C-alpha positions in Angstrom: -22.5 44.8 -33.9 -19.6 44.5 -31.7 -19.3 44.6 -28.0 -17.9 48.0 -27.2 -17.0 46.4 -24.1 -15.1 42.5 -25.1 -14.2 40.5 -22.9 -10.7 40.0 -22.1 -9.1 36.9 -21.5 -8.8 37.6 -17.6 -12.6 37.7 -17.7 -12.7 34.1 -19.6 -10.4 32.9 -16.6 -12.5 34.1 -14.1 -15.7 32.9 -15.5 -14.0 29.4 -16.1 -12.7 29.8 -12.3 -16.4 30.3 -11.4 -18.0 26.7 -10.9 -14.9 25.9 -8.6 -15.3 28.5 -6.4 -19.2 28.3 -6.3 -18.9 24.9 -5.2 -16.9 26.0 -2.0 -19.4 28.9 -1.7 -22.0 26.9 -1.5 -20.2 24.4 0.8 -18.8 27.3 3.5 -22.4 29.4 3.3 -24.4 25.5 4.8 -20.9 24.9 7.1 -19.2 26.7 9.5 -15.7 25.2 9.1 -12.5 27.0 10.0 -9.6 25.3 8.4 -7.0 24.8 11.0 -6.1 21.7 11.1 -6.2 18.6 8.9 -9.2 17.2 10.8 -10.9 19.9 9.6 -10.3 19.4 6.3 -11.5 15.7 6.5 -14.3 17.4 8.4 -15.0 19.5 4.9 -14.5 17.0 2.7 -17.5 14.8 4.8 -19.5 18.1 4.3 -18.9 18.2 0.7 -20.1 14.4 0.7 -23.2 14.9 3.0 -24.1 17.4 0.2 -23.5 15.7 -2.7 -20.7 17.7 -4.1 -18.4 15.0 -4.4 -18.8 11.8 -6.2 -17.4 8.4 -4.8 -14.3 8.2 -7.1 -13.2 11.4 -6.0 -14.4 11.5 -2.4 -11.8 8.3 -2.0 -8.7 9.6 -3.9 -9.2 12.8 -1.8 -9.5 10.3 1.4 -6.4 8.6 0.2 -4.3 11.5 0.0 -4.9 12.7 3.6 -3.9 9.3 4.4 -0.4 9.5 3.0 0.2 12.8 3.9 0.3 10.9 7.7 2.3 8.1 6.6 6.2 7.1 6.1 7.8 4.8 4.4 7.7 2.5 6.6 4.0 1.9 7.0 4.0 0.9 3.3 7.2 -0.9 2.8 7.6 -4.6 1.3 9.6 -6.6 4.3 13.1 -7.2 3.7 11.9 -11.1 4.2 9.9 -10.5 0.6 12.0 -8.9 -1.5 13.2 -10.8 -4.5 16.7 -9.9 -4.7 19.5 -11.2 -7.2 23.0 -11.9 -6.9 25.5 -10.8 -8.8 27.4 -13.5 -9.1 24.8 -15.9 -10.5 24.7 -17.0 -14.2 22.6 -14.6 -16.9 20.3 -17.5 -17.8 19.5 -18.4 -14.0 19.3 -14.8 -13.1 16.6 -14.7 -16.4 14.9 -17.5 -14.7 14.1 -15.8 -11.8 13.1 -12.7 -12.8 10.2 -14.3 -15.1 9.2 -16.0 -12.2 8.8 -13.0 -10.3 7.2 -10.7 -13.0 8.7 -7.8 -11.4 10.5 -5.2 -13.6 13.1 -3.7 -10.8 15.5 -6.2 -9.1 18.1 -4.7 -5.8 21.3 -6.7 -6.9 23.6 -7.4 -4.0 27.3 -9.0 -4.1 28.3 -11.4 -1.4 26.0 -10.5 1.3 22.2 -9.2 1.0 23.1 -6.1 3.2 25.4 -5.2 -0.1 23.2 -3.6 -2.5 25.3 -2.4 -5.6 22.5 -1.1 -7.9 18.9 -1.7 -9.0 18.6 -4.1 -12.3 15.6 -3.4 -14.8 14.4 -6.3 -16.5 14.6 -4.8 -19.9 18.0 -4.2 -19.4 18.8 -7.9 -18.3 17.0 -8.8 -22.0 19.8 -6.8 -23.7 21.8 -9.4 -22.5 20.8 -12.1 -24.5 21.7 -10.2 -27.6 25.1 -8.6 -26.2 26.6 -11.3 -24.0 30.1 -8.9 -24.2 27.8 -6.5 -22.1 29.1 -6.4 -18.7 26.3 -6.7 -15.8 27.8 -4.2 -13.9 27.3 -1.8 -16.5 23.9 -1.9 -16.2 23.1 -1.6 -13.0 21.4 2.0 -12.0 22.5 3.8 -8.2 20.3 2.3 -5.5 18.0 5.0 -3.4 18.3 4.4 0.4 15.9 5.9 2.9 15.2 5.8 6.1 11.6 4.2 7.3 10.3 7.3 9.0 10.7 9.6 5.5 7.1 11.1 5.1 5.4 9.3 1.7 4.6 13.0 0.4 8.4 13.6 0.1 9.0 10.1 -0.8 6.8 10.4 -4.1 8.1 13.8 -4.9 11.7 12.3 -4.7 10.3 9.7 -6.9 9.2 11.9 -9.4 12.8 14.3 -9.5 14.7 11.4 -9.6 13.0 9.6 -12.3 13.1 6.7 -10.0 10.3 4.2 -9.2 12.1 2.3 -6.1 13.7 3.3 -3.0 15.4 0.6 -0.3 14.9 1.6 3.0 17.2 1.2 6.0 16.4 1.0 9.7 18.6 2.7 12.5 21.5 0.3 12.2 21.5 1.0 8.5 20.6 -2.2 7.8 18.4 -3.0 4.9 14.5 -3.4 6.6 12.2 -3.3 3.0 11.3 -2.0 0.0 9.3 0.5 -1.4 8.1 1.4 -4.7 6.0 4.6 -6.5 3.2 1.8 -6.9 2.9 1.3 -3.7 2.6 5.1 -2.9 0.3 5.6 -5.4 -2.1 2.5 -4.0 -2.5 4.7 -0.8 -4.5 7.1 -3.0 -5.9 5.3 -5.9 -6.3 2.2 -4.1 -5.0 -1.6 -5.3 -3.2 -1.5 -8.7 -3.7 -5.0 -10.0 -2.0 -6.2 -13.1 -2.4 -10.1 -15.0 0.1 -11.1 -12.4 -1.3 -10.0 -9.1 -4.3 -13.4 -8.9 -0.7 -15.2 -8.4 1.1 -13.8 -6.0 0.9 -15.3 -2.3 -1.3 -13.0 0.0 -0.4 -15.3 3.3 3.3 -15.2 5.2 4.0 -17.7 8.0 5.9 -15.6 10.9 6.1 -18.2 13.5 4.3 -22.1 14.1 1.0 -20.4 15.1 1.2 -16.7 13.7 0.6 -15.2 9.9 1.1 -11.9 8.5 -1.7 -11.4 5.7 -2.9 -9.1 3.6 -6.7 -8.0 3.7 -7.7 -8.8 0.0 -6.9 -12.5 1.1 -9.5 -14.4 -0.5 -12.1 -15.9 2.8 -11.7 -19.9 1.2 -7.7 -19.8 0.7 -7.4 -18.3 4.0 -9.9 -21.2 5.7 -7.8 -23.5 3.9 -4.1 -22.6 4.4 -4.8 -21.9 8.4 -7.6 -24.9 8.8 -10.6 -22.0 9.9 -14.0 -21.6 9.4 -14.7 -18.3 8.6 -17.8 -17.8 6.9 -18.2 -17.2 3.5 -21.8 -16.3 2.7 -21.6 -12.6 2.4 -18.1 -11.6 1.8 -15.2 -12.5 0.1 -12.1 -11.1 1.6 -11.0 -11.8 4.9 -10.7 -7.8 4.9 -14.3 -7.7 3.9 -15.4 -9.9 7.2 -13.3 -8.4 9.0 -15.1 -4.7 8.4 -18.7 -6.3 9.0 -17.4 -8.1 12.5 -16.6 -4.5 13.4 -19.4 -2.6 11.9 -16.8 0.0 10.7 -13.8 0.3 8.3 -10.8 -1.4 10.2 -8.3 0.8 12.0 -4.6 -0.3 12.7 -4.3 -1.5 16.1 -8.1 -2.8 15.9 -8.1 -6.3 17.5 -10.6 -8.9 17.0 -11.3 -12.9 18.0 -12.5 -15.6 16.4 -12.7 -19.0 17.4 -9.0 -19.6 18.5 -7.7 -16.9 15.9 -6.6 -13.3 16.9 -7.0 -11.1 14.1 -5.0 -7.5 14.5 -4.9 -4.9 11.6 -1.2 -3.7 11.1 -2.2 -1.2 8.5 -5.2 0.3 7.3 -5.8 3.2 5.0 -9.8 5.4 4.8 -11.1 2.7 2.8 -10.2 -0.3 4.1 -7.8 -2.6 5.8 -4.5 -3.2 4.2 -2.7 -5.5 6.4 -3.6 -8.3 9.1 -1.4 -10.7 11.5 -3.5 -13.4 12.8 -2.5 -15.5 16.1 -3.8 -19.0 16.9 -4.4 -18.8 20.7 -3.6 -21.7 22.6 -7.0 -23.5 24.0 -7.8 -22.5 27.7 -7.0 -25.3 29.9 -10.2 -27.0 31.3 -12.0 -25.8 34.8 -11.4 -29.3 36.8 -14.4 -27.7 39.3 -16.4 -27.3 36.2 -16.3 -31.2 35.6 -16.5 -31.5 39.3 -20.3 -29.6 38.9 -21.7 -31.4 36.0 
């Protein structure tokens, strides 16, 4: 016998939405939380974790989204010293060799001076020249996007999507190139490090001076010890960031400092899950106290 009051499509939609409403209803019924600020949202997520309403991966991504909402392009940019650029005057064979060595898919192209960026070249477009040498390299360049360091990552991600672009050059207050940011850099702030088959060969330690280095927190401790002639323990942790978190007894935050022997570790960038970039400085050994020797 047919139902005299069949369910309407709206009834079905309400049923489908019930589990989500139920989840938050249960949470709010247990926690008296008023969402008036970002900190309140974080408290709500923490409460959801306590009641096991979120799995670890979902929790990690939610924290990443909240972290991104507070970051700017300058916080995640690749500094200018690490940008692989191409000179428009470089012969195509040499340019192809440089592309193969770096394994990037997009390259800023400059003319005469590295401050004069004339476009972005995609590696796949450069390969077209090997089949048709008559092509003009300039015609393959795509427009470069320039943004200030202060641009919020949430706005940048929307721009990447709307403009169908994956790379933007960052300019400082004087109009000079200060860095570069890609869509992958932004997404990594949400989902964590995105590694490919080439990442293992990418340097993670960058000298700033004779006694200072900028390093990725994912640097292997053995590589760190070898490069800086240090003696960080390798028994319990594989990476410098993991070791530092254990030393601090919490997730490192930007601005944290920690000394080990003659090395000073400073956290330059971190997210809700881990440290990202560190500055390591070798401190001068304090001179011995002559009075102390006399008392021995």
